[in-house]
Every structure is written in structure tokens, then in C-alpha cells.
N, C-alpha and C positions, 0 to 999 in steps of 0.2 A: 463496206466500212460502217455504214449506218447500222446494219444488222449486228456487227460485232460490238459496236458501242451500246446498242440496246441490250444485248446479252450481258455485257459488263455492268451496265447501270441496274438492270433488274437483279443481278446477282448481288451487287453491293447493297441495294435496298433490302432485299430479302435477308441477307446476312446480318444487316443492322437490326432487323426485326427479331430474328432468331437470337442474335447475340444479347439483346436487351430483355429477352423474355425469361421465363422460368426454365427454359430449355437451353440456356446459354452454353452448358457443358457440351451440347451437341453441335455447336457452331462449326468446329473443324470438320466433323463428319458431313454436315450440310454442305459446306464449301466443296468437299470432294464429290459428293453426289451431284450437286448442281453443275460442277465443272464437267463431269463425265456426261451427264444428261444433256447439257447444252451442246456439247460437241457431237454426241451421237444423234441427238434429236433435231438439231438445227444447223450447226456449222458444216458437218460433213455432207449431209444431203444437199445443202446449198452449193457446196464445192462441186459435188458430182453433177449437179444441174448446170453449173457454169461450164464444166468441162464438156458436157454434151452439147451445149450451145456453141462452144468453140469448135467442136468437131463439125457441126453443121455449117458454120461460117467458113471453116477451112475448105469444105467441099465446094462451096460457091466460089471462093477465091481461086482454088485449083482450076475449076472449069473455066472461069473467066480469063485465067492466065494461059490457057491452052494445054493444061495437063488433064489427063483423063481422070475424073474423080473416082472411077472404079479402082484405081490403084490404091486409094486409101483403104478400101475394104480389104484388098489383098494384103496390104501392109499389116493391118490389125489382125488378120487371120494368122499371118506368120508370127506376129508378136505373141498371140495367144498360144500358139504351138510351142514357142520358145518358153513361155512361162510355165506351161504344163510340164515340159521336159525337165525344167530346172527347179520345180517345186515352188515357184514364186507366186503362191496363192495366199492372199490376205483375205480374211472374211469380208464380205461385201459391206457390212455395217461399219467397218473401220477404214474403209478406203476413201481417199480424196478424189478418186477418179471412178468412172463406171467400170464394172467388170468387163473383161475382154469380150465375153459373149454378148453382153448387153450393148457394148459399143459397136460391135460388128452388126448386130441386128438393127440398131438405130441407123447406122450409116446405110445399110442396104435399103431400109425403108425410105430414107431421105434422098436416095440417088436420082429419082426421076427429075427433080427440079434442077440440080446441077448438070445432069446429063443433057438436059434441054438447052443449057447455056454453053455447053462445051463445043468448041470449034477447034478441030485439029489444025495445027499450023501447016 
């Protein structure tokens, strides 16, 4: 929320400067460029980072609750296959979530810690 407020405040301030300068006719173009740039450069990467963190925490919760954390990797592999078969591919830079391949790789890399905490019921 702080980051979103910062993006908004910076955009408002920059728009005020551009709008009151000799380049005021470009203010609407600046707003569009700033909006797209802040989404692609700050908001979406931050969202993907949060999703990756949630995946990691999810692995830990699964293991502590008695579920095999390797099942998460299997799920995301199936999900990736489904997306490939149905053409559900959005360019990585427009995604709010990590790509399926990145997600599977990260989960596999993080498995040792949750597996150490996993106790089969």
C-alpha cells in the first residue's frame, strides 16, 4: 500500500511539474507513459515477488500441516501443462504472477526446508 501511494504521489507531483511547464500539451501523454511505466517497472514485479513469497510460505504450511510439499510442485507442473495446451500464455512482463516455469523451478529449489519439516500423519 505504501508503494502504491508513493507511485501515485510521484506521478501527481511529476504531472504538476509537466502540466505547469512549457510542455503542458504533453501532460496527457506523460500521464499515460508514467502509468504504464510504473505498472511494468514497479507494481507488477512487486506483485510477482509477493506471489513467490506466498508460494514459499504455502510450502511451509503444507509441510507443517502434514501434507507432502512435493504435491505443490506436481500441481504447478500440471497447471503449466494445462496453460500450454490451452494457449494461456501472457508475456512475463504483463503478469501479476510468476511464469509457470519460474514458479516450478523456485518451488523445487525451496523444497528442502519444507521437506525437512514434513511429517506424514
